[in-house]
FIMARZA-315397 format. One line per 10 residues: number of its first residue (from 1); their letters; for each residue x, y, z of N, C-alpha, C. Coordinates in Angstrom, 1 decimal, padded with zeros to 4 digits, m for minus. Example, Ala and Ser with C-alpha at 12.3 -4.5 7.8 and 13.67 -1.06 7.14 Angstrom:
// FIMARZA-315397
1> AS> 013.2:m005.7:007.8:012.3:m004.5:007.8:013.2:m003.3:007.8 ~ 012.8:m002.2:007.1:013.7:m001.1:007.1:012.9:000.0:007.9
// end
This chain:
// FIMARZA-315397
1> SRMVFGLSTK> 005.3:m058.8:032.0:005.2:m060.1:032.6:003.8:m060.7:032.4 ~ 003.6:m062.2:032.3:002.6:m062.8:031.8:001.3:m062.9:032.7 ~ 000.3:m062.3:032.8:m001.1:m062.3:033.2:m001.5:m063.7:032.9 ~ m002.3:m064.2:033.8:m002.7:m065.7:033.6:m004.3:m065.5:034.3 ~ m005.7:m065.4:033.9:m006.8:m065.4:034.3:m007.6:m066.7:034.3 ~ m008.2:m067.2:035.0:m009.1:m068.7:034.9:m010.4:m068.6:035.5 ~ m011.4:m068.9:035.0:m012.6:m069.1:035.6:m013.1:m070.6:035.3 ~ m013.1:m070.9:036.5:m013.3:m072.8:037.1:m014.8:m072.7:036.7 ~ m015.6:m074.1:036.7:m016.5:m074.7:036.5:m017.3:m074.5:037.8 ~ m016.8:m074.0:038.8:m017.5:m073.7:040.0:m017.6:m072.0:040.6
11> SRLYFHDMLL> m017.7:m071.2:039.3:m017.2:m069.8:038.8:m016.7:m069.3:040.0 ~ m015.3:m069.7:040.3:m014.4:m069.3:040.8:m013.5:m068.4:039.9 ~ m012.7:m067.4:040.1:m012.1:m066.4:039.1:m010.6:m066.3:040.0 ~ m009.8:m066.7:039.2:m008.3:m066.7:039.8:m007.3:m065.9:038.9 ~ m006.7:m065.1:039.5:m005.3:m064.7:038.8:m003.9:m065.1:039.2 ~ m003.5:m066.2:038.3:m002.7:m067.0:038.5:m003.1:m068.1:039.5 ~ m002.5:m068.3:040.9:m003.1:m069.3:041.5:m004.0:m068.4:042.7 ~ m004.0:m067.4:042.9:m004.5:m066.7:043.8:m006.3:m066.2:043.1 ~ m007.2:m066.5:044.3:m008.5:m066.4:044.1:m008.9:m064.9:044.3 ~ m009.9:m064.3:042.8:m009.9:m063.2:043.1:m011.4:m063.0:043.5
21> TDSASSLFLS> m012.4:m063.9:043.3:m013.9:m063.8:043.6:m014.3:m065.6:043.5 ~ m015.1:m066.0:044.2:m015.8:m067.2:044.0:m017.2:m067.3:043.7 ~ m017.7:m066.0:042.9:m018.7:m066.2:042.4:m018.9:m065.1:041.4 ~ m018.0:m065.6:040.1:m018.1:m064.8:038.8:m019.0:m065.9:037.9 ~ m019.7:m065.3:037.1:m020.5:m066.2:036.0:m019.9:m065.9:034.9 ~ m019.1:m064.9:034.6:m018.5:m064.9:033.4:m017.3:m063.9:033.2 ~ m016.6:m063.5:032.5:m015.0:m062.7:032.4:m015.0:m062.5:030.7 ~ m014.1:m061.2:030.5:m013.8:m060.8:029.6:m012.8:m059.9:029.7 ~ m011.4:m060.7:029.1:m010.3:m059.5:029.3:m010.1:m058.6:028.6 ~ m010.2:m057.5:028.7:m010.0:m056.3:027.7:m009.2:m055.7:027.7
31> ISHEFLCYAT> m007.7:m055.8:026.5:m006.5:m055.2:026.7:m006.8:m053.7:026.4 ~ m007.7:m053.1:025.2:m007.5:m052.0:024.9:m008.2:m051.0:026.2 ~ m008.9:m051.4:026.8:m009.6:m050.7:028.0:m008.5:m050.9:029.4 ~ m007.8:m052.1:028.9:m007.0:m052.3:030.4:m007.7:m052.9:031.9 ~ m008.6:m053.5:031.3:m009.6:m054.1:032.4:m009.7:m055.2:032.4 ~ m009.8:m056.0:033.6:m010.4:m057.3:033.4:m011.8:m057.4:034.1 ~ m012.9:m057.6:033.4:m014.2:m057.2:033.3:m014.7:m058.8:033.5 ~ m015.6:m058.6:034.6:m016.5:m060.0:035.1:m017.4:m059.5:035.7 ~ m018.7:m060.6:035.7:m020.0:m060.2:036.1:m019.9:m061.3:037.2 ~ m020.6:m060.7:038.3:m020.6:m061.5:039.8:m022.2:m062.4:039.6
41> SGSRCSLRFL> m022.2:m063.5:040.2:m023.4:m064.2:040.2:m023.6:m063.7:041.6 ~ m025.4:m064.4:042.0:m025.7:m064.4:043.4:m026.7:m063.4:043.3 ~ m027.0:m062.7:044.7:m028.2:m062.2:045.0:m027.9:m060.8:044.4 ~ m026.6:m060.3:044.5:m026.5:m058.8:044.3:m025.6:m058.9:043.0 ~ m026.0:m058.8:041.7:m025.2:m059.1:040.3:m024.5:m058.0:040.1 ~ m023.2:m058.0:039.7:m022.8:m056.7:039.2:m021.8:m056.7:038.1 ~ m021.6:m055.7:037.5:m020.1:m055.8:036.5:m018.9:m055.0:037.5 ~ m017.8:m055.8:037.2:m016.9:m055.1:038.2:m015.7:m055.0:037.0 ~ m014.5:m054.1:036.9:m013.6:m053.8:036.2:m012.3:m053.9:036.9 ~ m011.6:m054.7:037.1:m010.0:m054.1:037.7:m009.3:m054.1:036.8
51> PLKEINSFDP> m008.6:m052.8:037.0:m007.6:m052.3:036.5:m006.2:m053.4:036.0 ~ m005.9:m053.8:035.0:m004.6:m054.6:034.8:m003.5:m054.3:035.6 ~ m003.0:m052.7:035.4:m002.0:m052.6:036.4:m002.2:m052.2:037.7 ~ m003.2:m052.6:038.5:m003.3:m052.3:040.0:m003.6:m054.0:040.6 ~ m004.0:m055.2:039.2:m004.1:m056.4:039.6:m003.2:m056.8:040.3 ~ m001.6:m056.5:040.4:m000.3:m057.0:040.7:m000.3:m056.7:042.1 ~ m001.0:m055.5:042.8:m000.8:m055.3:044.1:m001.7:m055.9:044.8 ~ m002.7:m056.9:044.2:m003.7:m057.5:044.9:m003.0:m058.8:046.1 ~ m003.5:m058.3:047.4:m002.6:m059.0:048.6:m003.7:m060.2:049.2 ~ m003.2:m061.4:048.7:m004.2:m062.5:048.7:m004.4:m062.9:050.1
61> LMGMDQNHLL> m003.5:m062.4:051.1:m003.4:m062.4:052.7:m004.6:m061.6:053.1 ~ m005.0:m060.9:052.5:m006.1:m059.9:053.4:m007.4:m060.3:053.1 ~ m007.5:m061.5:052.3:m008.8:m062.0:051.6:m009.7:m061.2:051.1 ~ m010.7:m061.9:050.3:m011.7:m061.4:049.3:m012.1:m060.1:050.1 ~ m012.8:m060.5:051.4:m013.9:m059.2:051.7:m013.1:m058.2:052.0 ~ m011.4:m057.9:052.3:m010.9:m056.9:052.9:m010.5:m056.0:052.0 ~ m010.4:m056.7:050.9:m009.4:m056.0:049.6:m010.4:m054.8:048.8 ~ m009.9:m054.0:049.1:m010.7:m053.1:048.0:m010.7:m052.7:047.0 ~ m009.3:m053.5:046.5:m009.2:m053.6:045.1:m010.1:m054.3:044.3 ~ m010.7:m055.4:044.8:m011.9:m056.4:044.1:m013.1:m055.8:043.9
71> DGYEPRSVER> m013.4:m054.6:044.7:m014.3:m053.8:044.5:m014.4:m053.6:043.1 ~ m013.4:m053.3:042.4:m013.1:m052.7:040.9:m013.8:m050.9:040.7 ~ m013.3:m050.6:039.5:m013.5:m049.3:039.3:m014.6:m048.9:038.9 ~ m015.8:m048.2:039.6:m016.9:m048.0:039.3:m018.0:m049.2:039.0 ~ m017.9:m050.0:039.7:m018.6:m051.3:039.7:m020.0:m050.8:038.8 ~ m020.8:m051.8:038.3:m022.0:m051.2:037.7:m023.1:m052.5:038.0 ~ m024.2:m052.4:038.6:m025.4:m053.2:039.0:m026.2:m053.8:037.6 ~ m026.1:m055.1:037.6:m027.0:m055.6:036.5:m028.2:m056.9:036.8 ~ m028.6:m057.0:036.1:m029.9:m058.2:036.2:m029.1:m059.6:036.5 ~ m029.6:m060.3:037.3:m029.3:m061.3:038.1:m029.3:m062.2:036.9
81> GARIVAILPR> m028.0:m063.1:036.5:m028.0:m064.0:035.4:m027.3:m063.6:034.1 ~ m026.8:m062.1:034.2:m026.5:m061.7:033.1:m025.2:m061.9:033.2 ~ m024.4:m062.0:031.6:m023.0:m062.5:031.0:m022.7:m061.8:030.3 ~ m021.4:m061.8:030.6:m020.5:m060.4:029.7:m020.1:m061.5:028.2 ~ m020.6:m060.7:027.4:m020.5:m061.6:026.0:m019.2:m060.9:025.4 ~ m018.9:m059.5:025.3:m017.8:m058.9:024.6:m017.7:m057.5:025.4 ~ m016.8:m057.0:024.9:m016.4:m055.5:025.3:m015.9:m054.9:024.1 ~ m016.5:m053.7:023.9:m016.0:m053.2:022.3:m014.6:m052.6:022.6 ~ m013.2:m052.7:021.6:m012.4:m052.5:021.7:m012.5:m050.7:021.4 ~ m013.3:m050.3:020.7:m013.0:m048.9:020.5:m013.9:m048.1:021.0
91> QPMAVLQMPR> m015.2:m048.6:021.7:m016.0:m047.7:022.5:m016.1:m048.5:023.5 ~ m016.6:m047.5:024.5:m016.9:m047.8:025.7:m018.5:m049.1:026.4 ~ m018.3:m049.7:025.3:m019.8:m050.5:025.5:m019.3:m052.1:026.0 ~ m020.1:m052.1:026.9:m020.2:m053.7:027.1:m021.4:m054.5:026.4 ~ m021.4:m055.6:025.8:m022.4:m056.4:025.5:m022.5:m057.7:026.3 ~ m024.1:m057.6:026.8:m024.3:m058.5:027.8:m025.7:m059.5:027.5 ~ m025.3:m061.0:027.6:m026.4:m061.8:027.5:m027.4:m061.8:028.8 ~ m028.7:m061.5:028.7:m029.6:m061.5:029.6:m029.9:m062.8:029.8 ~ m030.5:m063.3:031.0:m031.1:m064.7:031.3:m032.2:m064.7:030.4 ~ m032.9:m064.1:029.9:m033.9:m064.5:029.0:m033.3:m064.9:027.2
101> GNLEGVYPRA> m032.0:m064.7:027.4:m031.0:m064.7:026.1:m031.1:m064.0:025.0 ~ m031.7:m062.5:025.4:m031.6:m061.4:024.4:m029.9:m060.9:025.0 ~ m029.7:m059.9:023.9:m028.1:m059.5:024.1:m028.6:m057.6:024.1 ~ m027.8:m057.2:025.3:m028.2:m056.1:025.4:m027.0:m054.8:025.5 ~ m026.5:m054.0:024.8:m025.5:m053.3:024.9:m025.6:m052.0:025.8 ~ m024.5:m051.8:026.9:m024.6:m051.0:028.0:m023.3:m050.1:028.1 ~ m023.4:m049.1:028.4:m022.4:m048.2:028.6:m022.1:m047.9:030.1 ~ m021.1:m048.8:030.7:m021.0:m048.8:032.2:m020.0:m047.7:032.5 ~ m020.0:m046.9:033.6:m019.7:m045.7:033.9:m017.9:m046.0:034.1 ~ m017.4:m047.1:034.3:m015.9:m047.4:034.5:m015.5:m047.1:033.1
111> LVLRFVMLQI> m016.0:m048.1:032.1:m015.7:m048.0:030.5:m015.9:m046.2:029.8 ~ m016.9:m045.8:030.5:m017.1:m044.3:029.8:m016.2:m043.3:030.5 ~ m015.7:m043.6:031.6:m014.9:m042.2:032.2:m013.6:m042.6:031.9 ~ m012.8:m043.9:031.7:m011.6:m044.0:031.1:m011.6:m043.6:029.7 ~ m012.5:m044.2:028.9:m012.4:m043.4:027.6:m012.2:m041.7:027.5 ~ m013.3:m041.3:028.3:m013.1:m039.8:028.1:m011.8:m039.2:028.9 ~ m011.2:m039.9:029.7:m010.0:m039.1:030.4:m008.9:m039.5:029.2 ~ m008.9:m040.6:028.6:m008.0:m040.8:028.0:m008.1:m040.1:026.6 ~ m009.3:m039.7:026.0:m009.5:m038.7:024.9:m008.9:m037.3:025.3 ~ m009.1:m036.7:026.7:m008.9:m035.6:026.6:m007.4:m035.6:026.7
121> SKGQYGDAFT> m006.7:m036.8:027.6:m005.5:m036.8:027.6:m004.6:m036.6:026.5 ~ m005.2:m037.2:025.1:m004.6:m037.3:023.6:m004.9:m036.0:023.2 ~ m005.9:m035.1:023.8:m006.2:m033.4:023.1:m007.5:m034.1:022.2 ~ m008.2:m034.9:022.0:m009.3:m035.5:021.2:m010.3:m035.0:022.1 ~ m010.3:m033.7:022.2:m011.6:m032.8:022.8:m013.2:m032.9:022.3 ~ m013.2:m033.2:021.0:m014.5:m033.1:020.6:m015.0:m034.6:020.7 ~ m014.1:m035.6:020.6:m014.6:m036.9:020.8:m015.1:m037.1:022.4 ~ m014.0:m036.4:023.3:m014.6:m036.6:024.7:m015.8:m035.8:024.8 ~ m016.0:m034.6:024.5:m016.9:m034.1:024.4:m018.2:m034.5:024.0 ~ m018.5:m035.3:023.0:m019.6:m035.7:022.5:m020.0:m037.4:023.6
131> MMRKHKVDLN> m018.9:m038.0:023.9:m019.1:m039.0:024.8:m019.8:m038.7:025.9 ~ m019.2:m037.4:026.8:m019.5:m036.9:028.1:m020.6:m036.2:028.1 ~ m021.3:m035.1:027.0:m022.9:m034.8:026.6:m023.9:m035.9:026.7 ~ m023.5:m037.1:026.3:m024.1:m038.3:025.7:m024.6:m038.6:026.9 ~ m023.8:m039.3:027.7:m023.6:m040.2:029.3:m023.9:m039.1:030.4 ~ m024.0:m037.6:030.2:m024.2:m036.8:031.4:m022.9:m036.7:032.2 ~ m022.0:m036.6:031.4:m020.5:m036.6:032.5:m020.6:m034.9:032.5 ~ m020.3:m034.4:033.8:m019.7:m033.4:033.9:m018.8:m032.5:033.2 ~ m018.9:m031.8:032.5:m018.3:m031.1:031.3:m016.9:m030.1:032.1 ~ m016.8:m030.2:033.5:m015.9:m029.4:034.1:m014.9:m030.4:033.9
141> LLVDFDPWHF> m015.2:m031.9:033.9:m013.7:m032.6:033.8:m012.8:m032.3:032.5 ~ m013.1:m031.5:031.2:m012.6:m031.1:030.4:m011.3:m030.4:030.8 ~ m011.8:m029.3:031.9:m010.5:m028.8:032.1:m010.0:m029.1:033.5 ~ m010.5:m029.9:034.2:m009.8:m030.2:035.7:m009.3:m031.2:035.5 ~ m009.2:m032.2:034.5:m008.4:m033.3:034.2:m007.0:m032.9:034.2 ~ m006.4:m031.8:033.3:m005.2:m031.3:033.3:m005.4:m029.8:033.2 ~ m005.6:m029.1:034.3:m005.7:m027.7:034.2:m005.0:m026.5:033.4 ~ m003.7:m026.9:033.7:m002.7:m026.1:032.9:m002.7:m026.2:031.6 ~ m002.8:m027.6:031.3:m002.9:m027.9:029.7:m003.9:m027.6:029.2 ~ m004.8:m027.4:029.8:m006.1:m027.0:028.5:m005.9:m025.4:028.7
151> YETGISSFFR> m005.7:m024.7:030.1:m005.4:m023.2:030.1:m004.5:m022.7:029.0 ~ m003.4:m023.2:028.5:m002.6:m022.9:028.0:m002.6:m023.2:026.4 ~ m003.1:m024.6:026.4:m002.9:m025.1:024.8:m004.4:m025.8:024.5 ~ m004.8:m026.4:025.4:m006.1:m027.2:025.0:m007.4:m026.4:024.3 ~ m007.3:m025.2:025.0:m008.6:m024.4:025.0:m008.9:m024.1:023.4 ~ m008.0:m023.7:023.0:m007.5:m023.7:021.5:m008.2:m024.7:020.7 ~ m007.4:m025.8:021.1:m008.0:m027.4:020.1:m009.7:m027.6:020.7 ~ m009.9:m027.2:021.7:m011.2:m027.4:022.0:m012.2:m026.8:021.2 ~ m012.0:m025.5:021.1:m012.8:m024.5:019.9:m012.7:m024.8:018.4 ~ m011.7:m025.6:018.7:m011.3:m026.1:016.5:m012.1:m027.3:016.7
161> QVSDIDHLNL> m012.3:m028.1:017.9:m013.3:m029.3:017.5:m014.3:m029.3:017.8 ~ m014.7:m028.3:018.5:m016.1:m028.3:019.3:m016.7:m026.7:018.4 ~ m017.4:m026.9:017.2:m017.6:m025.6:016.5:m018.8:m025.2:016.8 ~ m019.8:m026.1:017.3:m021.3:m025.5:017.6:m021.4:m024.9:018.6 ~ m022.2:m023.6:018.2:m022.1:m022.6:019.3:m022.8:m022.7:020.4 ~ m023.9:m023.7:020.1:m024.7:m024.2:021.3:m023.9:m025.0:022.3 ~ m023.0:m025.8:021.5:m022.5:m026.7:022.8:m020.9:m025.8:023.4 ~ m020.9:m024.8:022.6:m020.0:m023.8:023.4:m020.4:m023.4:024.7 ~ m021.5:m022.9:024.3:m022.3:m022.0:025.3:m022.8:m023.2:026.6 ~ m022.9:m024.4:026.2:m023.4:m025.3:027.3:m022.2:m025.7:027.9
171> FLSGLQDWDI> m020.6:m025.4:027.5:m019.6:m025.9:028.0:m019.2:m024.6:028.8 ~ m018.8:m023.6:028.4:m018.9:m022.3:029.5:m019.7:m022.1:030.6 ~ m021.1:m022.3:030.2:m022.2:m021.9:031.4:m022.3:m022.9:032.2 ~ m021.4:m024.1:032.0:m021.1:m025.4:033.3:m020.2:m025.0:033.9 ~ m019.3:m024.2:033.5:m018.2:m024.0:034.7:m018.2:m023.9:036.0 ~ m017.7:m024.4:036.9:m017.9:m023.9:038.2:m016.2:m023.9:039.1 ~ m016.2:m023.1:039.9:m014.9:m022.7:040.8:m014.7:m023.5:041.6 ~ m014.3:m024.7:041.2:m013.9:m025.9:042.1:m013.5:m027.1:041.1 ~ m012.7:m028.1:042.0:m011.9:m029.0:040.8:m012.9:m030.7:041.3 ~ m013.4:m030.7:040.2:m014.3:m031.8:039.9:m013.6:m033.4:040.5
181> TLSRFPVPAW> m012.5:m033.0:039.8:m011.7:m034.5:040.2:m011.6:m035.0:041.7 ~ m011.7:m034.1:042.8:m011.7:m034.4:044.0:m013.1:m035.0:044.8 ~ m014.3:m035.2:043.9:m015.2:m035.4:044.2:m016.1:m036.5:043.5 ~ m016.6:m036.0:042.4:m017.4:m036.8:041.5:m016.4:m037.6:041.0 ~ m015.7:m037.1:040.2:m014.8:m038.0:039.0:m013.4:m038.1:039.2 ~ m012.8:m038.6:040.7:m011.5:m038.5:040.9:m010.8:m039.4:039.7 ~ m009.5:m038.9:039.3:m008.8:m039.5:038.4:m007.8:m040.8:039.3 ~ m008.0:m042.2:038.9:m007.4:m043.1:039.4:m005.9:m043.1:039.2 ~ m005.2:m043.2:040.3:m003.9:m043.3:040.2:m003.3:m044.3:038.9 ~ m003.7:m045.2:038.5:m003.1:m045.9:037.6:m003.3:m045.1:036.3
191> LRRENLESKP> m004.6:m044.4:036.1:m004.5:m043.5:034.6:m004.0:m042.4:034.9 ~ m003.6:m041.8:036.6:m002.8:m040.3:036.1:m001.2:m040.5:036.2 ~ m000.9:m041.8:036.3:000.6:m042.3:036.1:000.8:m042.3:034.7 ~ m000.2:m042.7:033.8:000.2:m042.8:032.4:000.0:m041.5:031.9 ~ m000.9:m040.3:032.5:m000.9:m039.2:031.9:m000.2:m037.8:033.1 ~ 001.0:m037.6:032.7:001.4:m036.8:033.6:001.0:m035.5:033.4 ~ 000.6:m034.7:034.7:000.2:m033.3:034.2:001.2:m032.2:033.7 ~ 000.9:m031.3:033.0:002.3:m030.2:032.6:002.6:m029.9:033.5 ~ 002.1:m029.2:034.4:002.2:m028.4:035.7:001.3:m029.2:037.0 ~ 002.3:m029.1:038.1:001.5:m029.3:039.2:000.3:m028.8:039.5
201> RSTFDFSTKV> m001.2:m029.4:039.6:m002.5:m029.0:039.8:m002.8:m027.8:041.2 ~ m001.9:m028.1:041.7:m001.7:m027.5:043.3:m001.2:m026.0:043.0 ~ m000.7:m025.9:041.5:m000.4:m024.4:041.3:m001.5:m023.6:040.8 ~ m002.7:m024.4:040.1:m003.8:m023.9:039.6:m004.8:m023.6:040.7 ~ m005.2:m021.9:040.5:m006.2:m021.6:041.1:m007.7:m021.8:041.1 ~ m008.5:m022.7:041.4:m009.6:m023.2:040.8:m010.6:m022.2:041.4 ~ m010.3:m021.0:042.3:m011.1:m020.3:042.5:m011.8:m019.5:041.6 ~ m010.7:m019.3:040.7:m010.9:m018.3:039.7:m011.1:m018.9:038.4 ~ m011.4:m020.4:038.5:m011.5:m020.8:037.0:m012.4:m020.4:036.2 ~ m013.6:m020.3:036.4:m014.6:m019.5:035.7:m014.1:m018.3:034.8
211> NEICRKARST> m013.8:m017.5:035.3:m013.1:m015.9:035.2:m011.9:m016.4:034.0 ~ m011.1:m017.2:034.5:m009.9:m017.5:033.7:m009.8:m018.1:032.5 ~ m011.0:m018.7:032.4:m011.1:m020.1:031.1:m012.1:m018.9:030.1 ~ m013.1:m018.3:031.0:m013.7:m017.1:030.1:m013.3:m016.2:029.6 ~ m012.0:m015.7:030.2:m011.0:m014.9:029.3:m010.1:m015.3:028.5 ~ m009.8:m016.4:028.6:m009.2:m017.4:027.6:m009.8:m017.4:026.1 ~ m011.1:m017.9:026.6:m012.0:m018.2:025.4:m012.3:m017.1:024.6 ~ m012.1:m016.1:025.4:m012.7:m014.8:024.7:m011.4:m014.1:023.8 ~ m010.3:m014.4:024.1:m009.3:m014.4:023.3:m008.7:m015.2:022.4 ~ m009.2:m016.3:022.5:m009.0:m017.5:021.8:m010.1:m017.0:020.4
221> MA> m011.2:m016.2:020.7:m012.1:m016.4:019.4:m012.0:m015.5:019.1 ~ m011.3:m014.3:019.4:m011.0:m013.2:018.9:m010.2:m012.8:017.5
// end
């Protein structure tokens, strides 16, 4: 279905004829990242990222203050008066114009996490590892995103793509016996639907994750 967004001269952001916010300074529709990205104005400025697949569930009767969807996925605070210039299509980077006129490139958490999770789902562990290490995303996410797939086939791909022994030591030493997607990095429902898990994660025993992954790693490197 066709989706139409518009920003009025009075800083009101609309989806079709529904008001999303009355304090948007700029917007950018990122098809590659599947986000409607906009910067809010006022005393507490922020970048917000609304998943395109979730916007259709927006309930205009709830009002803007009560609808949690309008908080966006992992919003990021920015300097007052900042405006979105562009979202890079192949990198999780946003280019902002600051009030002084200078341009700055930032890596919002929303774009980084979606990029990382998408790379993991495609089996591109090398790219995901590099991005996670650069932006300090817990490496347990490599396993916990789809634990059965990583344990059965993903770990061999990971060792082929990440060959630096120091990087492998960093990954193995950081493993913990719990599911990181339950707290720090929950996988959004709209992204989980895109990437169906190989087996139900409830059947994976996270209490023995470290031992099982290390045992599998030793057999893979043998």
